[in-house]
C-alpha positions as MATLAB code, in Angstrom:
seq = 'MTTLEGRTCLITGAASGLGRSTALVAAARGADLVLTDIDAGGLARTAEVLRGRGATVLLAEVADVSDHDAVARLAERVHTTAGSMDVIMNVAGVSAWGTVDRLEHRHWRRMVDINLMGPINVIEAFVPSMIEAGRGGHLVNVSSAAGLFGLPWHAAYSASKFGLRGVSEVLRFDLRRHRIKVSLVCPGGIDTPLVRTVDIVGVDREDPATRRAIAMFRKHAVSPDKAAAALVRGVERDAYMVFTSFDIRLLYWVQRYVPVLYELLMRAMSAGMTRVLDRPRRGARA';
ca = [
     -20.964    5.425    6.155;
     -19.162    6.260    2.850;
     -20.476    5.441   -0.601;
     -18.384    4.827   -3.748;
     -21.833    4.738   -5.912;
     -21.290    7.728   -8.263;
     -18.286    8.680   -6.557;
     -14.934    9.556   -8.903;
     -12.273    7.482   -7.322;
      -8.539    7.840   -7.895;
      -6.437    4.516   -7.287;
      -2.591    4.262   -7.493;
      -0.741    1.231   -8.495;
      -3.902   -0.065  -10.171;
      -1.875   -1.980  -12.850;
      -1.308   -5.106  -10.769;
      -1.597   -6.428   -7.146;
      -3.803   -4.916   -4.553;
      -4.176   -1.967   -6.778;
      -5.896   -4.017   -9.212;
      -8.104   -5.616   -7.070;
      -9.056   -2.373   -5.310;
     -10.305   -0.990   -8.851;
     -12.464   -4.043   -9.383;
     -14.036   -3.879   -6.102;
     -14.637   -0.058   -6.275;
     -15.882   -0.445   -9.884;
     -18.687   -2.969   -8.828;
     -19.288   -0.637   -6.117;
     -20.264    1.830   -8.948;
     -17.260    4.004   -8.788;
     -16.255    6.212  -11.441;
     -12.493    5.410  -11.750;
      -9.203    7.294  -12.599;
      -6.176    4.986  -12.421;
      -2.760    5.401  -12.434;
       0.518    3.195  -12.622;
       4.326    3.107  -13.693;
       3.690    0.114  -15.794;
       1.960    1.149  -19.016;
       0.976   -2.476  -20.247;
      -0.528   -3.538  -16.938;
      -2.553   -0.272  -16.210;
      -3.902   -0.748  -20.053;
      -4.834   -4.373  -19.359;
      -6.635   -3.330  -15.790;
      -8.780   -0.558  -17.916;
      -9.532   -3.038  -20.526;
     -10.887   -5.496  -18.212;
     -12.763   -2.711  -16.343;
     -14.388   -1.304  -19.130;
     -15.153   -4.570  -20.677;
     -17.270   -5.352  -17.216;
     -19.009   -2.013  -17.922;
     -17.353    0.080  -15.417;
     -16.665    4.073  -15.713;
     -12.868    4.578  -16.415;
     -12.589    8.335  -17.115;
      -8.988    8.291  -17.006;
      -5.891    5.478  -17.081;
      -2.757    7.545  -17.262;
       0.634    6.432  -16.615;
       2.528    8.413  -13.946;
       5.837    7.490  -11.330;
       4.319    8.713   -8.160;
       7.747    9.326   -6.608;
       8.063   11.983   -9.390;
       6.564   15.331   -7.837;
       6.375   16.820  -11.601;
       4.719   13.940  -13.067;
       1.962   13.719  -10.428;
       1.472   17.722  -10.856;
       1.050   16.979  -14.477;
      -1.351   14.033  -13.844;
      -3.414   15.920  -11.307;
      -3.630   18.676  -13.886;
      -5.011   16.422  -16.540;
      -7.218   14.328  -14.105;
      -8.923   17.751  -13.020;
      -9.433   19.233  -16.505;
     -11.199   15.757  -17.464;
     -12.964   14.624  -14.391;
     -12.812   17.196  -12.085;
     -11.893   17.089   -8.336;
     -11.769   13.603   -6.923;
     -13.966   12.299   -4.264;
     -12.163    9.484   -2.985;
      -8.296    9.004   -3.244;
      -6.357    5.803   -2.841;
      -2.738    5.766   -2.360;
      -2.145    2.025   -3.079;
       1.143    1.848   -5.083;
       4.353    0.634   -3.043;
       7.533   -1.254   -3.472;
       9.583   -3.474   -0.900;
      12.766   -4.180   -0.050;
      14.075   -5.956    2.978;
      17.603   -6.392    4.504;
      19.802   -6.024    7.469;
      21.189   -2.617    8.262;
      24.676   -4.019    7.348;
      23.483   -4.921    3.744;
      21.152   -2.268    2.812;
      22.521    0.302    0.886;
      21.597    4.067    0.512;
      19.583    3.455   -2.631;
      17.413    0.847   -0.938;
      16.360    3.627    1.913;
      15.867    5.927   -0.957;
      13.547    4.038   -3.067;
      11.297    2.959   -0.073;
      11.087    6.561    1.022;
      10.555    8.420   -2.443;
       7.705    5.696   -3.652;
       6.072    4.658   -0.452;
       6.265    7.760    1.331;
       6.901   10.869   -0.706;
       4.653    9.062   -3.572;
       1.285    9.361   -1.452;
       2.330   12.986   -0.496;
       2.886   14.089   -3.626;
      -0.801   12.626   -4.541;
      -1.951   14.457   -1.421;
      -0.429   17.889   -2.567;
      -1.738   17.469   -5.902;
      -5.200   16.227   -5.183;
      -6.564   16.909   -1.711;
      -6.327   20.864   -2.018;
      -8.894   20.678   -5.193;
     -11.053   18.328   -2.983;
     -11.146   20.733   -0.286;
     -12.071   23.621   -2.828;
     -14.757   21.582   -3.916;
     -16.473   21.204   -0.756;
     -18.164   17.929   -1.067;
     -16.110   16.228    1.497;
     -14.762   12.979    0.454;
     -12.114    9.959    1.625;
      -8.628    9.804    1.819;
      -7.024    6.355    1.851;
      -3.323    5.378    2.524;
      -2.033    1.812    2.310;
       0.611    1.388    4.877;
       1.489   -1.964    6.154;
       1.856   -4.134    9.095;
       5.436   -3.060    8.834;
       3.913    0.430    9.652;
       2.610   -0.872   13.055;
       5.475   -3.488   14.203;
       9.176   -3.703   14.303;
       9.218   -6.646   11.752;
      12.879   -7.976   11.235;
      14.691   -6.966    7.803;
      12.195   -4.248    7.445;
      14.036   -1.165    8.440;
      13.893    0.634    5.151;
      10.525   -0.333    4.450;
       9.214    0.292    7.815;
      10.895    3.661    7.696;
       8.369    4.457    4.634;
       5.520    2.905    5.997;
       5.638    4.520    9.783;
       5.971    7.943    7.845;
       2.738    7.270    6.051;
       1.147    6.406    9.044;
       1.978    9.466   10.797;
       0.933   11.516    7.827;
      -2.435    9.707    8.027;
      -2.882   10.127   11.691;
      -2.233   14.022   11.537;
      -4.720   14.360    8.382;
      -6.983   12.061   10.003;
      -7.822   15.400   12.241;
      -6.675   18.366   10.043;
      -9.213   17.327    7.279;
     -11.880   16.417    9.557;
     -13.536   20.278    9.373;
     -13.731   19.539    5.353;
     -15.821   16.392    6.075;
     -12.817   14.433    4.240;
     -12.366   11.061    6.277;
      -9.087    9.357    6.390;
      -8.484    5.561    6.410;
      -5.072    3.956    7.163;
      -4.853    0.166    5.620;
      -2.171   -2.233    7.396;
      -2.223   -5.174    5.242;
      -0.305   -8.162    6.096;
       1.128  -10.713    3.874;
      -0.827  -10.642    0.418;
       0.197  -12.972   -2.504;
       1.096  -10.321   -5.094;
       3.761  -10.026   -7.708;
       5.576   -8.064   -5.136;
       5.996  -11.009   -3.105;
       8.022  -12.781   -6.070;
      10.071   -9.965   -6.944;
      10.844   -8.160   -3.223;
      14.383   -7.641   -3.027;
      16.159   -9.250   -0.052;
      19.194   -7.711    0.067;
      22.055  -10.025    0.292;
      20.255  -13.025    0.247;
      19.947  -15.805   -2.716;
      16.293  -16.129   -3.563;
      17.083  -19.106   -5.371;
      18.472  -21.111   -2.465;
      16.243  -23.809   -1.159;
      15.674  -22.685    2.559;
      15.106  -18.890    0.837;
      12.581  -20.627   -1.382;
      10.673  -22.406    1.247;
      10.495  -19.547    3.431;
       8.679  -17.454    0.694;
       6.359  -20.522   -0.008;
       5.652  -20.521    3.313;
       4.834  -16.737    3.427;
       2.713  -17.192    0.257;
       0.861  -19.910    1.649;
      -0.526  -17.735    4.798;
      -0.847  -14.347    2.678;
      -4.447  -13.430    1.425;
      -5.120  -12.997   -1.871;
      -5.333   -9.572   -3.588;
      -8.871   -9.726   -4.190;
      -9.606  -10.418   -0.227;
      -7.411   -7.662    0.796;
      -9.146   -5.295   -1.654;
     -12.741   -6.262   -0.347;
     -11.491   -5.663    3.322;
     -10.118   -2.452    2.157;
     -13.178   -1.395    0.487;
     -15.298   -2.632    3.199;
     -13.315   -0.471    5.641;
     -13.546    2.637    3.734;
     -17.273    2.322    3.641;
     -17.583    1.985    7.009;
     -15.407    5.230    7.693;
     -12.783    3.225    9.658;
      -9.450    4.936   10.328;
      -7.495    1.565   10.855;
      -8.211   -1.015    8.444;
      -7.181   -4.339    8.444;
      -6.807   -6.991    5.887;
      -6.483  -10.223    7.820;
      -7.000  -11.219   11.527;
      -3.600  -12.074   12.316;
      -2.520   -8.311   11.914;
      -5.725   -7.246   13.984;
      -4.526   -9.460   16.609;
      -0.962   -8.760   16.517;
      -1.786   -4.896   17.109;
      -3.981   -5.644   20.143;
      -1.138   -7.568   21.457;
       1.367   -4.669   20.983;
      -0.927   -2.190   22.603;
      -2.361   -4.335   25.763;
       0.387   -7.326   26.231;
       3.645   -5.343   25.480;
       5.933   -8.049   27.046;
       4.335  -10.744   24.771;
       4.785   -8.320   21.730;
       8.309   -8.363   22.663;
       9.124  -11.906   22.819;
       7.380  -12.532   19.521;
       9.353   -9.703   17.592;
      12.488  -11.316   19.223;
      11.316  -14.717   18.258;
      10.372  -13.617   14.577;
      13.866  -11.856   14.271;
      15.579  -14.905   15.439;
      13.787  -17.134   12.943;
      14.102  -14.972    9.852;
      17.734  -14.791   10.528;
      18.310  -18.193   11.084;
      16.305  -18.961    7.573;
      17.621  -15.981    5.346;
      21.023  -15.772    6.555;
      21.733  -19.435    6.362;
      23.137  -18.870    2.560;
      25.733  -16.056    3.765;
      26.652  -18.092    6.827;
      27.507  -21.037    4.569;
      29.266  -19.144    1.898;
      31.551  -17.766    4.671;
      32.324  -21.307    6.110;
];
C-alpha cells in the first residue's frame, strides 16, 4: 500500500479541475505538495486554499509542461527546495475533438505536445532523482477513456492518451526494480472547466443541438472531487489501472471479453455523435 502521509508529491495541472481536486485530496492525506500549472492565477488560488486548510505547500511554480526547458528549470528549483519527489502525478492536459477532415496539424501537435510530451518531460526531469534517492515511490499518469477506446472524433486526443498509456505500461515494469510503482488513471467524463472550453473543431458550440449534447455529457460526468478521490484511492491501493467511474470500468471489460459488442457500441456511438454534432454543418450546406 502507498501512503501519502509525509510524502512529497508533485502535481501538474493543479490550478483547476482534476489537478486542483487531486491536490486537495492529497493534502487531506498528509502529503507535502509541489504544485505547477501554466495558469498563474489559478495556481496561486489553489495554493492559498491549501495553505488556509493547513496543508504543506512546499512550492507552487508556474511552468508549461510542454516546454522541455521550462520543466528542467522547474525540476532544478524543486530539487533545490524540496529534494527528490516521492510521488509524481501527471494530471495536466488539454482536449480537442474533431473528424480527421477538420482537424488541422496544430490540433494534433498541441495534443501530443501537452498530453504526451508534457508527462514525458516531467518523467525525464524528476524520475531519475527519485531513482537515485532509493526510497521507491509512485508515478501517476492521467490518461483517459480515450486512451483505451476508439471514441468518435477523438483521433488527435487519443493519439496523445494512447501514447501515455504505452509509456506507463513500459515503466510499470522498468521501474519495479527501483520500487517505484506506476498507476495509469483512465477517467471518463469529468465536469471540469475543460468541458466548457474543449475545442470541437468545425462545430458551433452555440448551436442548440451542440449545447444539448454538452449538457447531457456534463449531466453524466462525475465531479472533479469524486474523480480525485478515486484517483488517490487507486494510488493508495497500488492499482495499475485506475478508473474514476463505473461506466469506463464496464466498457473496458466489454472491450476485453465481448469484442463484438464493443465494436457495435463504438459504431453506434460514432453514428450518434456525428448525427448530433455534424447537424449544424449539414444544415449550412443545405
